[in-house]
N, C-alpha and C positions, 0 to 999 in steps of 0.2 A: 504495499499500498503504500503512493506517495504520501510526503511530508505535507502536502498543502490537501491533499482528502483528510489525513487526521485531523489538520487546522480547522478543518470546513464539520466534521462533528464534533468537535469539541465545541466550535460557533451552534452549532445548532442545538444542542446538548441545554448551552447557555440559554437561548432563546427559547428552547420550551419550557427549561423550569422559572424562566419569565414570565411566561404564559402562563402558567398553574398559578402561579407567583400573583396576576394579575385577576387573573379566577377567582381565587379565593377572598381578594379583598374588595372584588365589586358587590360584596351586600356590606353596606353602611348600617344595617340594621342586626346583627348578627350577635349583639348582646342581648337585645327583646323581644329576638322570634327564633321559633325552634327551627323553621325549615321557610319554604317560600311561601307556602300556602298560607303561614301565619301574618305574613306582610302586609302591607295598604298596599291596595287594587292600583295604586297608582303607584306607589314604588317600584312594584312585583311588574309592571308592565316595561318598569324602564330598565329595569336591571337585568329585566330576561332578555331583552335584547341586544344589552350586552356582553352579557353573560355566551348567548348565541354566537352572538360574531366572536368570540375569544376565540368558544370551542371550535367554532369551524375552521378560525386560523390553526388552531392547537393540532389540529385531525391533519390540516392541509399541511401544515410542517413536517407532522411525525412521519405523515406515508413518504414524501419528499427525502428525508431522512435514512428512513426504511432503506431504501432504493439505491443510496449513498453507502450505507452497512453493509 
């Protein structure tokens, strides 16, 4: 495996871990609610849309990463 491939894999890992952190941090109500269903509807809609986008990005990066590895 070439050095640049190894560097790319490490970069991908950092991006993937960053996306996981962003997904977890998306909920601003995690101290007051136990799950998304108990959140206020207006917050839930915004949060859900943001989380869906982040998950789509996560899946896309993961699939591309798996092709390299």
